[in-house]
matplotlib code that plots the C-alpha trace (Angstrom):
import matplotlib.pyplot as plt

x = [-88.6, -88.5, -87.8, -86.8, -88.6, -87.6, -83.9, -84.0, -85.7, -83.0, -80.2, -81.8, -82.1, -78.5, -77.5, -74.4, -75.9, -74.2, -71.1, -71.6, -69.4, -70.2, -68.4, -67.2, -65.6, -63.9, -62.5, -61.3, -59.6, -57.9, -56.7, -55.3, -53.4, -52.0, -50.9, -49.1, -47.2, -46.4, -44.7, -42.2, -38.7, -36.6, -33.2, -34.2, -36.9, -36.9, -33.2, -33.1, -35.4, -33.8, -37.1, -35.6, -34.4, -37.0, -36.1, -38.4, -37.1, -37.7, -41.1, -42.2, -41.0, -43.4, -40.9, -43.1, -40.3, -39.9, -43.7, -43.9, -41.0, -42.9, -46.0, -44.1, -42.5, -45.9, -47.4, -44.4, -44.8, -48.5, -47.9, -49.5, -52.8, -52.7, -52.5, -55.4, -57.5, -56.8, -58.0, -61.1, -61.9, -61.3, -63.6, -66.4, -66.1, -66.3, -69.4, -71.4, -70.1]
y = [-12.4, -14.8, -18.4, -17.5, -20.4, -22.8, -21.9, -22.4, -25.8, -26.8, -25.8, -27.8, -30.9, -30.7, -30.6, -28.6, -25.1, -24.0, -24.9, -25.3, -25.6, -29.1, -31.3, -33.5, -30.5, -29.5, -33.0, -33.2, -29.8, -31.0, -34.1, -32.0, -29.9, -33.0, -34.2, -30.9, -31.3, -35.0, -34.3, -31.7, -33.1, -33.3, -32.5, -29.9, -27.9, -28.7, -28.5, -25.0, -23.8, -26.2, -28.1, -31.5, -32.2, -33.0, -31.4, -32.7, -30.3, -27.2, -28.6, -29.0, -25.4, -24.0, -23.2, -22.8, -24.0, -27.2, -27.7, -27.3, -29.8, -32.2, -31.8, -32.4, -35.5, -36.9, -36.4, -38.2, -41.0, -41.4, -41.6, -45.0, -44.1, -40.9, -42.9, -45.1, -42.0, -40.6, -43.8, -43.8, -40.1, -41.0, -44.0, -42.1, -39.2, -41.7, -43.4, -40.5, -37.6]
z = [-18.9, -21.8, -20.7, -17.1, -15.5, -18.2, -17.9, -14.1, -14.5, -17.1, -14.7, -11.9, -14.1, -15.1, -11.5, -12.2, -12.1, -8.9, -7.1, -3.3, -0.3, 0.9, 3.4, 0.5, -1.3, 2.0, 2.5, -1.1, -0.7, 2.4, 0.6, -2.2, 0.3, 1.9, -1.5, -2.1, 1.2, 0.5, -2.8, -1.5, -2.2, 0.9, -0.6, -3.2, -1.4, 2.4, 2.9, 1.4, 4.3, 6.9, 7.3, 6.5, 10.1, 12.8, 16.1, 18.9, 21.5, 19.4, 18.4, 22.1, 22.8, 20.2, 17.5, 14.4, 12.0, 13.9, 14.0, 10.2, 9.8, 12.0, 10.0, 6.7, 8.3, 9.4, 5.9, 4.3, 6.8, 6.0, 2.2, 1.7, 3.4, 1.4, -1.8, -0.6, 0.2, -3.3, -4.8, -2.7, -3.8, -7.4, -7.1, -5.4, -7.9, -10.8, -9.3, -8.1, -10.1]

ax = plt.figure().add_subplot(projection="3d")
ax.plot(x, y, z, "-o")
ax.set_aspect("equal")
plt.show()
C-alpha cells in the first residue's frame, strides 16, 4: 500500500499511536476510583443507603454493607495521603507525559 511503512514509522515517532494497559495506567485508574469514593458526601449520599455508620460487629460477621461502610470510612480517613498521591501523579504526568 501507499505509505504503509512511512505511516507506521510516524506513529512510532509520535509515541501516542496505541494505548496500552501498563502498571502506571492501572495505578492511576485505582487512584481515580479512590478519589470517587472519597468525595461521596456523608449526609447527602451515604445516609440515604445507611452507609454512614460504621458497625464493627457486622463488619466482622461478613455483612457486605458494613464492609462497604468500613471501606468508605477508611478512604475518608486517608484523604490527606490521597491528595499527596494525586499531586505526585500530576507531577509525574507533567514531567514524563
